[in-house]
N, CA and C atoms as a LAMMPS dump frame, in Angstrom:
ITEM: TIMESTEP
0
ITEM: NUMBER OF ATOMS
636
ITEM: BOX BOUNDS ff ff ff
-5.0000000000000000e+02 5.0000000000000000e+02
-5.0000000000000000e+02 5.0000000000000000e+02
-5.0000000000000000e+02 5.0000000000000000e+02
ITEM: ATOMS id mol type element x y z
1 1 1 N 423.145 295.5 -149.583
2 1 2 C 422.386 294.316 -149.105
3 1 3 C 422.976 293.041 -149.773
4 2 1 N 423.08 291.967 -149.024
5 2 2 C 423.506 290.769 -149.539
6 2 3 C 422.512 289.769 -149.863
7 3 1 N 422.758 288.931 -150.815
8 3 2 C 421.714 288.005 -151.251
9 3 3 C 421.337 287.14 -150.175
10 4 1 N 422.169 286.713 -149.282
11 4 2 C 421.847 285.923 -148.068
12 4 3 C 420.85 286.621 -147.297
13 5 1 N 420.969 287.939 -147.105
14 5 2 C 420.004 288.644 -146.327
15 5 3 C 418.715 288.822 -146.944
16 6 1 N 418.668 288.849 -148.236
17 6 2 C 417.425 288.684 -148.861
18 6 3 C 416.622 287.49 -148.645
19 7 1 N 417.411 286.36 -148.838
20 7 2 C 416.77 285.071 -148.605
21 7 3 C 416.333 284.871 -147.209
22 8 1 N 417.042 285.355 -146.153
23 8 2 C 416.51 285.283 -144.857
24 8 3 C 415.3 286.033 -144.462
25 9 1 N 415.149 287.214 -145.267
26 9 2 C 414.31 288.061 -144.944
27 9 3 C 412.798 287.577 -145.597
28 10 1 N 412.938 287.161 -146.77
29 10 2 C 411.666 286.637 -147.481
30 10 3 C 411.063 285.286 -146.903
31 11 1 N 411.939 284.379 -146.554
32 11 2 C 411.519 283.01 -146.218
33 11 3 C 410.529 282.9 -145.126
34 12 1 N 409.55 282.043 -145.144
35 12 2 C 408.773 281.639 -144.07
36 12 3 C 408.059 283.035 -143.549
37 13 1 N 407.748 283.974 -144.298
38 13 2 C 407.174 285.098 -143.652
39 13 3 C 405.571 284.996 -143.639
40 14 1 N 405.029 284.417 -144.733
41 14 2 C 403.503 284.153 -144.646
42 14 3 C 403.165 283.119 -145.702
43 15 1 N 401.995 282.65 -145.635
44 15 2 C 401.621 281.606 -146.573
45 15 3 C 401.399 282.276 -147.91
46 16 1 N 401.57 281.427 -149.009
47 16 2 C 401.252 281.863 -150.388
48 16 3 C 399.695 281.908 -150.627
49 17 1 N 399.474 282.847 -151.429
50 17 2 C 398.06 282.931 -151.838
51 17 3 C 398.078 282.386 -153.152
52 18 1 N 397.004 281.337 -153.416
53 18 2 C 396.852 280.559 -154.712
54 18 3 C 395.66 281.15 -155.45
55 19 1 N 396.042 281.485 -156.672
56 19 2 C 394.979 281.998 -157.616
57 19 3 C 394.057 280.769 -158.02
58 20 1 N 392.778 280.645 -157.87
59 20 2 C 392.055 279.545 -158.149
60 20 3 C 392.008 279.17 -159.621
61 21 1 N 392.153 280.121 -160.498
62 21 2 C 392.101 279.893 -161.952
63 21 3 C 393.417 279.42 -162.489
64 22 1 N 394.487 280.132 -162.351
65 22 2 C 395.71 279.762 -162.865
66 22 3 C 396.628 278.926 -161.995
67 23 1 N 396.298 278.921 -160.712
68 23 2 C 397.238 278.029 -159.776
69 23 3 C 398.497 278.921 -159.369
70 24 1 N 398.552 280.085 -159.831
71 24 2 C 399.784 280.822 -159.403
72 24 3 C 399.792 281.119 -157.931
73 25 1 N 400.976 280.93 -157.45
74 25 2 C 401.134 281.211 -155.921
75 25 3 C 402.094 282.347 -155.593
76 26 1 N 401.79 283.366 -154.836
77 26 2 C 402.7 284.374 -154.464
78 26 3 C 402.407 284.88 -153.065
79 27 1 N 403.279 285.61 -152.51
80 27 2 C 403.087 286.254 -151.231
81 27 3 C 403.919 287.62 -151.199
82 28 1 N 403.587 288.454 -150.359
83 28 2 C 404.102 289.714 -150.141
84 28 3 C 404.789 289.792 -148.773
85 29 1 N 405.997 290.361 -148.699
86 29 2 C 406.632 290.675 -147.339
87 29 3 C 406.983 292.075 -147.377
88 30 1 N 406.599 292.836 -146.264
89 30 2 C 406.884 294.193 -146.051
90 30 3 C 407.841 294.491 -144.92
91 31 1 N 409.029 295.064 -145.217
92 31 2 C 409.862 295.294 -144.19
93 31 3 C 409.838 296.807 -143.88
94 32 1 N 409.152 297.252 -142.877
95 32 2 C 409.074 298.687 -142.5
96 32 3 C 410.239 299.344 -142.035
97 33 1 N 411.146 298.582 -141.544
98 33 2 C 412.443 299.207 -140.935
99 33 3 C 413.334 299.497 -142.087
100 34 1 N 413.518 298.552 -143.029
101 34 2 C 414.422 298.903 -144.205
102 34 3 C 413.711 299.388 -145.457
103 35 1 N 412.389 299.554 -145.272
104 35 2 C 411.532 300.194 -146.41
105 35 3 C 411.72 299.352 -147.594
106 36 1 N 411.256 298.055 -147.49
107 36 2 C 411.333 297.137 -148.598
108 36 3 C 410.137 296.464 -148.879
109 37 1 N 409.662 296.099 -149.977
110 37 2 C 408.537 295.291 -150.244
111 37 3 C 409.116 294.087 -151.171
112 38 1 N 408.771 292.851 -150.803
113 38 2 C 409.113 291.606 -151.526
114 38 3 C 407.856 291.193 -152.216
115 39 1 N 407.884 290.856 -153.441
116 39 2 C 406.903 290.064 -154.118
117 39 3 C 407.542 288.832 -154.598
118 40 1 N 407.146 287.659 -153.953
119 40 2 C 407.893 286.471 -154.143
120 40 3 C 406.74 285.502 -154.709
121 41 1 N 407.07 284.939 -155.816
122 41 2 C 406.226 283.947 -156.502
123 41 3 C 406.719 282.533 -156.361
124 42 1 N 405.963 281.558 -156.014
125 42 2 C 406.309 280.23 -155.707
126 42 3 C 406.656 279.445 -157.095
127 43 1 N 407.578 278.473 -156.86
128 43 2 C 408.139 277.826 -157.968
129 43 3 C 407.03 276.692 -158.473
130 44 1 N 407.29 275.962 -159.453
131 44 2 C 406.444 274.863 -159.871
132 44 3 C 406.164 273.898 -158.944
133 45 1 N 404.857 273.741 -158.485
134 45 2 C 404.567 272.787 -157.434
135 45 3 C 403.45 271.857 -158.001
136 46 1 N 402.58 272.217 -158.699
137 46 2 C 401.26 271.443 -159.093
138 46 3 C 401.241 271.092 -160.58
139 47 1 N 400.298 270.236 -160.825
140 47 2 C 400.004 269.755 -162.199
141 47 3 C 399.66 270.994 -163.029
142 48 1 N 398.841 271.938 -162.355
143 48 2 C 398.457 272.973 -163.073
144 48 3 C 399.615 274.029 -163.476
145 49 1 N 400.595 273.94 -162.555
146 49 2 C 401.769 274.788 -162.894
147 49 3 C 402.383 274.32 -164.158
148 50 1 N 402.634 272.965 -164.258
149 50 2 C 403.231 272.277 -165.318
150 50 3 C 402.405 272.622 -166.605
151 51 1 N 401.146 272.672 -166.487
152 51 2 C 400.326 272.908 -167.777
153 51 3 C 400.629 274.321 -168.242
154 52 1 N 400.791 275.275 -167.285
155 52 2 C 401.112 276.671 -167.838
156 52 3 C 402.558 276.748 -168.318
157 53 1 N 403.497 275.851 -167.674
158 53 2 C 404.86 275.852 -168.096
159 53 3 C 405.041 275.425 -169.463
160 54 1 N 404.146 274.508 -169.958
161 54 2 C 404.346 273.832 -171.222
162 54 3 C 403.617 274.756 -172.376
163 55 1 N 402.887 275.849 -171.882
164 55 2 C 402.24 276.59 -172.829
165 55 3 C 403.328 277.677 -173.359
166 56 1 N 404.166 277.369 -174.252
167 56 2 C 405.248 278.209 -174.588
168 56 3 C 405.145 278.967 -175.945
169 57 1 N 403.938 279.104 -176.255
170 57 2 C 403.529 280.109 -177.308
171 57 3 C 404.114 281.416 -177.075
172 58 1 N 404.888 282.022 -177.948
173 58 2 C 405.506 283.394 -177.625
174 58 3 C 404.418 284.502 -177.388
175 59 1 N 404.574 285.152 -176.268
176 59 2 C 403.585 286.354 -176.01
177 59 3 C 404.503 287.484 -175.622
178 60 1 N 403.836 288.626 -175.926
179 60 2 C 404.507 289.964 -175.624
180 60 3 C 403.923 290.57 -174.3
181 61 1 N 404.816 291.161 -173.58
182 61 2 C 404.479 291.997 -172.404
183 61 3 C 405.152 293.232 -172.542
184 62 1 N 404.424 294.315 -172.232
185 62 2 C 404.875 295.847 -172.387
186 62 3 C 404.853 296.306 -170.962
187 63 1 N 405.947 297.216 -170.742
188 63 2 C 405.908 297.951 -169.533
189 63 3 C 405.207 299.475 -169.85
190 64 1 N 405.179 300.287 -168.902
191 64 2 C 404.481 301.471 -169.049
192 64 3 C 405.146 302.457 -170.048
193 65 1 N 406.333 302.14 -170.55
194 65 2 C 407.028 303.075 -171.482
195 65 3 C 407.041 302.487 -172.945
196 66 1 N 406.273 301.405 -173.053
197 66 2 C 406.214 300.857 -174.372
198 66 3 C 407.196 299.869 -174.862
199 67 1 N 408.137 299.448 -173.896
200 67 2 C 409.128 298.451 -174.157
201 67 3 C 408.596 297.099 -173.908
202 68 1 N 409.046 296.136 -174.679
203 68 2 C 408.399 294.894 -174.636
204 68 3 C 409.411 293.716 -174.487
205 69 1 N 408.909 292.642 -173.893
206 69 2 C 409.702 291.413 -173.827
207 69 3 C 408.77 290.307 -174.401
208 70 1 N 409.524 289.267 -174.867
209 70 2 C 408.767 287.996 -175.436
210 70 3 C 408.922 286.909 -174.439
211 71 1 N 407.787 286.42 -173.875
212 71 2 C 407.954 285.304 -172.852
213 71 3 C 406.887 284.299 -173.185
214 72 1 N 406.939 283.168 -172.59
215 72 2 C 405.915 282.084 -172.832
216 72 3 C 404.489 282.408 -172.415
217 73 1 N 403.479 282.258 -173.1
218 73 2 C 402.118 282.567 -172.812
219 73 3 C 401.747 282.088 -171.479
220 74 1 N 401.999 280.866 -171.109
221 74 2 C 401.573 280.371 -169.727
222 74 3 C 402.114 281.118 -168.589
223 75 1 N 403.366 281.533 -168.716
224 75 2 C 403.909 282.421 -167.66
225 75 3 C 403.303 283.843 -167.637
226 76 1 N 402.994 284.328 -168.835
227 76 2 C 402.334 285.637 -168.825
228 76 3 C 400.97 285.561 -168.213
229 77 1 N 400.208 284.29 -168.346
230 77 2 C 398.889 284.118 -167.821
231 77 3 C 399.039 284.235 -166.245
232 78 1 N 399.979 283.504 -165.784
233 78 2 C 400.272 283.55 -164.255
234 78 3 C 400.687 284.864 -163.771
235 79 1 N 401.439 285.527 -164.5
236 79 2 C 401.939 287.018 -164.07
237 79 3 C 400.688 287.833 -164.109
238 80 1 N 399.826 287.779 -165.052
239 80 2 C 398.761 288.689 -164.978
240 80 3 C 397.917 288.772 -163.743
241 81 1 N 397.647 287.547 -163.17
242 81 2 C 396.927 287.622 -161.858
243 81 3 C 397.708 288.204 -160.73
244 82 1 N 399.03 287.998 -160.74
245 82 2 C 399.918 288.612 -159.773
246 82 3 C 399.795 290.082 -159.868
247 83 1 N 400.026 290.566 -161.101
248 83 2 C 399.93 291.927 -161.331
249 83 3 C 398.631 292.648 -160.917
250 84 1 N 397.563 291.972 -161.295
251 84 2 C 396.245 292.533 -160.815
252 84 3 C 396.064 292.645 -159.305
253 85 1 N 396.654 291.527 -158.721
254 85 2 C 396.494 291.519 -157.267
255 85 3 C 397.342 292.572 -156.641
256 86 1 N 398.581 292.854 -157.182
257 86 2 C 399.381 293.976 -156.693
258 86 3 C 398.686 295.238 -156.809
259 87 1 N 398.131 295.526 -158.008
260 87 2 C 397.38 296.824 -158.173
261 87 3 C 396.201 296.909 -157.236
262 88 1 N 395.466 295.839 -157.077
263 88 2 C 394.381 295.866 -156.027
264 88 3 C 394.778 296.268 -154.603
265 89 1 N 396.06 295.78 -154.296
266 89 2 C 396.486 296.097 -152.933
267 89 3 C 397.05 297.56 -152.861
268 90 1 N 397.639 297.953 -154.018
269 90 2 C 398.143 299.3 -153.921
270 90 3 C 397.03 300.326 -153.991
271 91 1 N 396.069 300.022 -154.789
272 91 2 C 394.9 300.949 -154.929
273 91 3 C 393.932 300.918 -153.929
274 92 1 N 394.022 300.011 -153.013
275 92 2 C 393.013 299.959 -151.84
276 92 3 C 391.81 299.018 -152.121
277 93 1 N 391.74 298.425 -153.302
278 93 2 C 390.588 297.557 -153.604
279 93 3 C 390.732 296.317 -152.584
280 94 1 N 391.867 295.868 -152.277
281 94 2 C 392.025 294.875 -151.352
282 94 3 C 392.85 295.498 -150.105
283 95 1 N 392.325 295.195 -148.925
284 95 2 C 393.02 295.833 -147.694
285 95 3 C 393.696 294.977 -146.708
286 96 1 N 393.713 293.75 -147.052
287 96 2 C 394.352 292.826 -146.126
288 96 3 C 395.919 293.019 -146.011
289 97 1 N 396.402 293.697 -146.967
290 97 2 C 397.901 293.875 -146.988
291 97 3 C 398.324 295.093 -147.557
292 98 1 N 398.863 296.079 -146.861
293 98 2 C 399.352 297.379 -147.459
294 98 3 C 400.634 297.293 -148.079
295 99 1 N 400.674 297.62 -149.435
296 99 2 C 401.939 297.55 -150.133
297 99 3 C 402.376 299.052 -150.474
298 100 1 N 403.305 299.638 -149.611
299 100 2 C 403.621 300.989 -149.771
300 100 3 C 404.43 301.31 -150.987
301 101 1 N 404.038 302.325 -151.802
302 101 2 C 404.88 302.628 -152.912
303 101 3 C 405.881 303.709 -152.758
304 102 1 N 406.185 304.018 -151.52
305 102 2 C 407.49 304.77 -151.167
306 102 3 C 408.593 304.039 -150.781
307 103 1 N 408.409 302.616 -150.766
308 103 2 C 409.492 301.644 -150.413
309 103 3 C 410.18 301.067 -151.731
310 104 1 N 411.343 300.476 -151.599
311 104 2 C 411.973 299.925 -152.672
312 104 3 C 411.23 298.447 -152.849
313 105 1 N 411.036 298.004 -154.081
314 105 2 C 410.336 296.671 -154.345
315 105 3 C 411.424 295.708 -154.899
316 106 1 N 411.132 294.491 -154.352
317 106 2 C 411.926 293.348 -155.033
318 106 3 C 411.096 292.241 -155.481
319 107 1 N 411.306 291.935 -156.71
320 107 2 C 410.627 290.85 -157.446
321 107 3 C 411.447 289.687 -157.385
322 108 1 N 410.981 288.687 -156.808
323 108 2 C 411.951 287.481 -156.716
324 108 3 C 411.155 286.09 -156.592
325 109 1 N 411.967 285.095 -156.939
326 109 2 C 411.262 283.651 -156.856
327 109 3 C 412.3 282.65 -157.383
328 110 1 N 411.966 281.441 -157.271
329 110 2 C 412.818 280.281 -157.706
330 110 3 C 412.096 279.636 -158.958
331 111 1 N 412.883 279.41 -159.921
332 111 2 C 412.421 278.752 -161.098
333 111 3 C 411.242 279.453 -161.715
334 112 1 N 410.008 278.837 -161.854
335 112 2 C 408.889 279.485 -162.448
336 112 3 C 408.64 280.713 -161.687
337 113 1 N 408.793 280.723 -160.353
338 113 2 C 408.568 281.827 -159.557
339 113 3 C 409.486 283.137 -159.87
340 114 1 N 410.745 282.841 -160.252
341 114 2 C 411.593 283.867 -160.782
342 114 3 C 411.084 284.56 -161.941
343 115 1 N 410.648 283.761 -162.892
344 115 2 C 410.178 284.175 -164.137
345 115 3 C 408.925 284.987 -164.076
346 116 1 N 407.904 284.48 -163.228
347 116 2 C 406.69 285.203 -163.135
348 116 3 C 406.785 286.376 -162.467
349 117 1 N 407.553 286.398 -161.36
350 117 2 C 407.821 287.684 -160.637
351 117 3 C 408.536 288.762 -161.44
352 118 1 N 409.446 288.218 -162.287
353 118 2 C 410.054 289.202 -163.154
354 118 3 C 409.304 289.739 -164.117
355 119 1 N 408.371 288.992 -164.755
356 119 2 C 407.377 289.61 -165.688
357 119 3 C 406.505 290.486 -165.007
358 120 1 N 406.058 290.203 -163.855
359 120 2 C 405.08 291.147 -163.079
360 120 3 C 405.746 292.38 -162.88
361 121 1 N 407.063 292.387 -162.444
362 121 2 C 407.854 293.614 -162.197
363 121 3 C 407.957 294.449 -163.456
364 122 1 N 408.273 293.757 -164.554
365 122 2 C 408.563 294.386 -165.804
366 122 3 C 407.241 295.155 -166.302
367 123 1 N 406.072 294.357 -166.142
368 123 2 C 404.852 294.949 -166.63
369 123 3 C 404.372 296.146 -165.79
370 124 1 N 404.838 296.08 -164.578
371 124 2 C 404.499 297.243 -163.561
372 124 3 C 405.446 298.363 -163.587
373 125 1 N 406.587 298.201 -164.311
374 125 2 C 407.598 299.272 -164.467
375 125 3 C 406.839 300.613 -164.965
376 126 1 N 406.996 301.583 -163.959
377 126 2 C 406.531 302.896 -164.478
378 126 3 C 405.009 303.171 -163.934
379 127 1 N 404.292 302.034 -163.525
380 127 2 C 402.999 302.206 -163.051
381 127 3 C 402.902 302.52 -161.624
382 128 1 N 403.997 301.942 -160.793
383 128 2 C 403.827 302.123 -159.345
384 128 3 C 404.698 303.265 -158.801
385 129 1 N 405.639 303.669 -159.57
386 129 2 C 406.414 304.823 -159.183
387 129 3 C 407.449 304.472 -158.166
388 130 1 N 407.885 303.176 -158.081
389 130 2 C 408.914 302.594 -157.215
390 130 3 C 410.113 302.189 -157.861
391 131 1 N 411.271 302.133 -157.037
392 131 2 C 412.559 301.563 -157.505
393 131 3 C 412.263 300.049 -157.487
394 132 1 N 412.519 299.435 -158.565
395 132 2 C 412.3 297.889 -158.589
396 132 3 C 413.633 297.12 -158.779
397 133 1 N 413.601 295.939 -158.207
398 133 2 C 414.776 295.07 -158.364
399 133 3 C 414.274 293.798 -158.828
400 134 1 N 414.968 293.031 -159.739
401 134 2 C 414.554 291.865 -160.134
402 134 3 C 415.604 290.81 -159.907
403 135 1 N 415.326 289.781 -159.111
404 135 2 C 416.272 288.773 -158.809
405 135 3 C 415.606 287.314 -158.869
406 136 1 N 416.051 286.533 -159.884
407 136 2 C 415.504 285.276 -160.048
408 136 3 C 416.437 284.098 -159.752
409 137 1 N 416.072 283.131 -159.213
410 137 2 C 416.957 281.872 -158.949
411 137 3 C 416.743 280.629 -159.658
412 138 1 N 417.636 280.079 -160.313
413 138 2 C 417.354 278.802 -161.021
414 138 3 C 416.142 279.105 -162.015
415 139 1 N 416.06 280.082 -162.635
416 139 2 C 415.04 280.735 -163.409
417 139 3 C 415.148 280.852 -164.956
418 140 1 N 414.211 280.765 -165.568
419 140 2 C 414.402 281.102 -167.105
420 140 3 C 414.936 282.582 -167.277
421 141 1 N 415.822 282.593 -168.254
422 141 2 C 416.366 284.014 -168.529
423 141 3 C 415.478 284.762 -169.415
424 142 1 N 415.426 285.962 -169.296
425 142 2 C 414.725 286.876 -170.175
426 142 3 C 415.406 288.13 -170.588
427 143 1 N 415.369 288.419 -171.895
428 143 2 C 416.073 289.562 -172.408
429 143 3 C 415.119 290.734 -172.772
430 144 1 N 415.579 291.941 -172.707
431 144 2 C 414.717 292.999 -173.084
432 144 3 C 414.986 293.511 -174.478
433 145 1 N 414.026 294.051 -175.069
434 145 2 C 414.223 294.598 -176.396
435 145 3 C 413.579 293.807 -177.535
436 146 1 N 413.884 294.225 -178.721
437 146 2 C 413.32 293.671 -179.881
438 146 3 C 413.636 292.212 -180.004
439 147 1 N 414.803 291.755 -179.467
440 147 2 C 415.093 290.234 -179.677
441 147 3 C 414.996 289.581 -178.348
442 148 1 N 413.984 289.974 -177.61
443 148 2 C 413.714 289.311 -176.389
444 148 3 C 413.344 287.913 -176.479
445 149 1 N 413.737 287.058 -175.506
446 149 2 C 413.318 285.606 -175.604
447 149 3 C 413.319 285.058 -174.133
448 150 1 N 412.863 283.845 -173.961
449 150 2 C 412.872 283.172 -172.647
450 150 3 C 413.406 281.829 -172.868
451 151 1 N 414.426 281.494 -172.146
452 151 2 C 415.011 280.096 -172.183
453 151 3 C 415.565 279.773 -170.797
454 152 1 N 415.36 278.344 -170.613
455 152 2 C 415.75 278.05 -169.33
456 152 3 C 417.225 277.883 -169.171
457 153 1 N 417.754 278.358 -168.178
458 153 2 C 419.239 278.366 -168.041
459 153 3 C 419.672 277.036 -167.45
460 154 1 N 420.425 276.152 -168.322
461 154 2 C 420.598 274.868 -167.909
462 154 3 C 422.074 274.616 -167.639
463 155 1 N 423.014 275.495 -167.748
464 155 2 C 424.382 275.321 -167.479
465 155 3 C 424.924 276.621 -166.881
466 156 1 N 425.971 276.528 -166.041
467 156 2 C 426.578 277.532 -165.438
468 156 3 C 427.124 278.683 -166.443
469 157 1 N 427.659 278.062 -167.554
470 157 2 C 428.317 278.948 -168.535
471 157 3 C 427.204 279.819 -169.177
472 158 1 N 425.954 279.524 -169.105
473 158 2 C 424.974 280.266 -169.768
474 158 3 C 424.179 281.33 -168.858
475 159 1 N 424.677 281.313 -167.56
476 159 2 C 424.129 282.321 -166.632
477 159 3 C 424.584 283.734 -167.103
478 160 1 N 423.624 284.667 -167.186
479 160 2 C 423.899 286.024 -167.702
480 160 3 C 423.24 287.028 -166.803
481 161 1 N 423.836 288.143 -166.735
482 161 2 C 423.162 289.289 -165.95
483 161 3 C 422.745 290.386 -166.926
484 162 1 N 421.679 290.853 -166.824
485 162 2 C 421.181 291.988 -167.717
486 162 3 C 420.911 293.218 -166.973
487 163 1 N 421.367 294.301 -167.492
488 163 2 C 421.12 295.676 -166.904
489 163 3 C 419.9 296.243 -167.454
490 164 1 N 418.986 296.61 -166.532
491 164 2 C 417.765 297.193 -166.929
492 164 3 C 417.386 298.321 -165.901
493 165 1 N 417.065 299.57 -166.48
494 165 2 C 416.587 300.554 -165.535
495 165 3 C 417.67 300.783 -164.381
496 166 1 N 418.853 300.661 -164.724
497 166 2 C 419.944 300.905 -163.934
498 166 3 C 420.063 299.833 -162.773
499 167 1 N 419.442 298.745 -163.044
500 167 2 C 419.468 297.648 -161.985
501 167 3 C 419.738 296.176 -162.605
502 168 1 N 420.411 295.424 -161.91
503 168 2 C 420.868 294.086 -162.477
504 168 3 C 419.64 293.174 -162.311
505 169 1 N 419.372 292.393 -163.336
506 169 2 C 418.485 291.382 -163.349
507 169 3 C 419.293 290.09 -163.343
508 170 1 N 419.086 289.328 -162.157
509 170 2 C 419.996 288.16 -161.944
510 170 3 C 419.157 286.969 -162.375
511 171 1 N 419.735 286.068 -163.124
512 171 2 C 419.207 284.777 -163.537
513 171 3 C 420.172 283.674 -163.25
514 172 1 N 419.961 282.922 -162.178
515 172 2 C 420.866 281.929 -161.646
516 172 3 C 420.183 280.453 -161.721
517 173 1 N 421.27 279.606 -161.98
518 173 2 C 420.888 278.207 -162.025
519 173 3 C 420.941 277.657 -160.587
520 174 1 N 420.335 276.472 -160.235
521 174 2 C 420.316 275.896 -158.872
522 174 3 C 421.768 275.87 -158.345
523 175 1 N 421.842 276.201 -157.187
524 175 2 C 423.252 276.276 -156.564
525 175 3 C 424.007 274.938 -156.582
526 176 1 N 423.379 273.774 -156.631
527 176 2 C 424.1 272.627 -156.658
528 176 3 C 424.938 272.446 -157.918
529 177 1 N 424.61 273.25 -158.961
530 177 2 C 425.322 273.035 -160.211
531 177 3 C 426.454 274.017 -160.256
532 178 1 N 426.535 274.997 -159.288
533 178 2 C 427.585 275.932 -159.345
534 178 3 C 428.859 275.324 -158.87
535 179 1 N 430.006 275.738 -159.529
536 179 2 C 431.303 275.132 -159.102
537 179 3 C 431.743 275.669 -157.868
538 180 1 N 431.212 276.754 -157.247
539 180 2 C 431.772 277.32 -155.964
540 180 3 C 430.696 277.163 -154.761
541 181 1 N 429.813 276.327 -154.799
542 181 2 C 428.962 276.089 -153.815
543 181 3 C 429.633 275.586 -152.619
544 182 1 N 429.243 275.931 -151.408
545 182 2 C 429.793 275.469 -150.161
546 182 3 C 428.737 275.045 -149.102
547 183 1 N 428.959 273.949 -148.412
548 183 2 C 428.069 273.773 -147.307
549 183 3 C 426.629 273.505 -147.609
550 184 1 N 426.323 272.999 -148.786
551 184 2 C 424.853 272.877 -149.11
552 184 3 C 424.492 271.546 -148.492
553 185 1 N 423.432 271.556 -147.715
554 185 2 C 423.081 270.289 -146.835
555 185 3 C 422.156 269.424 -147.646
556 186 1 N 422.583 268.017 -147.864
557 186 2 C 421.62 267.243 -148.591
558 186 3 C 420.508 266.691 -147.699
559 187 1 N 419.395 266.373 -148.416
560 187 2 C 418.224 265.844 -147.638
561 187 3 C 418.661 264.488 -147.015
562 188 1 N 419.261 263.583 -147.764
563 188 2 C 419.793 262.342 -147.35
564 188 3 C 421.363 262.521 -147.231
565 189 1 N 421.842 262.491 -145.985
566 189 2 C 423.279 262.599 -145.836
567 189 3 C 424.124 261.556 -146.585
568 190 1 N 423.599 260.469 -146.839
569 190 2 C 424.199 259.357 -147.494
570 190 3 C 424.318 259.507 -149.019
571 191 1 N 423.606 260.513 -149.448
572 191 2 C 423.543 260.729 -150.86
573 191 3 C 423.595 262.227 -151.128
574 192 1 N 424.753 262.752 -151.423
575 192 2 C 424.957 264.33 -151.515
576 192 3 C 424.181 264.826 -152.717
577 193 1 N 423.701 263.953 -153.613
578 193 2 C 422.918 264.359 -154.673
579 193 3 C 421.47 264.876 -154.46
580 194 1 N 421.052 264.349 -153.314
581 194 2 C 419.567 264.592 -152.899
582 194 3 C 419.442 265.933 -152.169
583 195 1 N 419.545 266.933 -152.881
584 195 2 C 419.438 268.264 -152.152
585 195 3 C 417.973 268.775 -152.325
586 196 1 N 417.451 269.096 -151.25
587 196 2 C 416.072 269.721 -151.361
588 196 3 C 416.135 271.088 -151.88
589 197 1 N 415.035 271.683 -152.261
590 197 2 C 414.935 272.941 -152.921
591 197 3 C 415.292 274.045 -151.979
592 198 1 N 414.959 273.986 -150.613
593 198 2 C 415.333 275.099 -149.857
594 198 3 C 416.792 275.062 -149.536
595 199 1 N 417.548 273.971 -149.626
596 199 2 C 418.951 274.056 -149.442
597 199 3 C 419.598 274.512 -150.642
598 200 1 N 419 274.094 -151.847
599 200 2 C 419.615 274.765 -153.037
600 200 3 C 419.589 276.283 -152.996
601 201 1 N 418.423 276.69 -152.613
602 201 2 C 418.241 278.242 -152.656
603 201 3 C 418.998 278.918 -151.449
604 202 1 N 418.828 278.335 -150.328
605 202 2 C 419.149 278.995 -149.086
606 202 3 C 420.675 278.569 -148.703
607 203 1 N 421.232 277.487 -149.271
608 203 2 C 422.404 276.9 -148.764
609 203 3 C 423.529 278.019 -148.816
610 204 1 N 424.573 277.712 -148.076
611 204 2 C 425.615 278.672 -148.046
612 204 3 C 426.402 278.648 -149.415
613 205 1 N 426.743 279.739 -150.07
614 205 2 C 427.437 279.721 -151.257
615 205 3 C 428.178 281.15 -151.31
616 206 1 N 429.362 281.183 -151.799
617 206 2 C 430.119 282.423 -151.945
618 206 3 C 429.269 283.48 -152.421
619 207 1 N 428.494 283.152 -153.521
620 207 2 C 427.756 284.033 -154.233
621 207 3 C 426.565 284.75 -153.323
622 208 1 N 426.2 283.99 -152.449
623 208 2 C 425.084 284.519 -151.629
624 208 3 C 425.589 285.584 -150.552
625 209 1 N 426.924 285.678 -150.369
626 209 2 C 427.362 286.582 -149.445
627 209 3 C 427.891 287.882 -150.308
628 210 1 N 427.65 287.894 -151.462
629 210 2 C 427.962 289.057 -152.248
630 210 3 C 426.919 290.182 -152.109
631 211 1 N 427.299 291.332 -152.295
632 211 2 C 426.208 292.513 -152.214
633 211 3 C 425.694 292.825 -153.566
634 212 1 N 424.532 293.385 -153.638
635 212 2 C 423.954 293.902 -154.843
636 212 3 C 423.345 295.224 -154.665
C-alpha cells in the first residue's frame, strides 16, 4: 500500500466526532474490500485543543504488555476519550459504527492528530487482537521504552522512524519543509508560502508514492 492511497482513502469519508469535554475530534473509516479500519484524529483546530497541547506535564501510557511511553498529559487526556470510544464500538456499547477486529487497523492523523492516534493505538495494543499500523504526519515524535519522550519534529534532519511490533511508526514534518516535495499547490498562487493544510498533507511528494 502506498501513502498516497492511504491519504485518498481516509479523506472526506465522514464528519469528525467531537468529544464535548476534551474537544478531541476523530473519525473512523472502514474499508470492507481491503479489510482496513482507519482511526483518524483531527489536528489542532480550537482553543481547547491548544489548552491541551500546552499541558506538557509528563504522563505515562502503557500497552497491554506492560510497556510504557512518556507523553504530554494533555495529549493523553485526548487519547483516553478516543480509546474509550473505540472500545465502546468494538464491544457493542455503541452501535452506530461497526469496527471489525479481523481487519488491519491504521492509526493516523496530522500534527496533534498523529500524536493522539498513535497514543490510542499504543494503549490498545494487545487489547483488540488486531494488526496495528501507526502513521503520523507533521506530528510529535514518540519513542518506546524506558527513555520514551515526546518532542515536536521541527526539522527534516530530526525525522526518525521507529520500529515497534514489527511495524514502522512514521513521524513526518509538514511536506512543504521537505527538500523533495513536488507539485504542492499554494492557497494563494502569488505566494507559494501560503500552503493550506490539505495540500501540505495530500500534495504530491515523492515520499507519498512509496510503499509501506
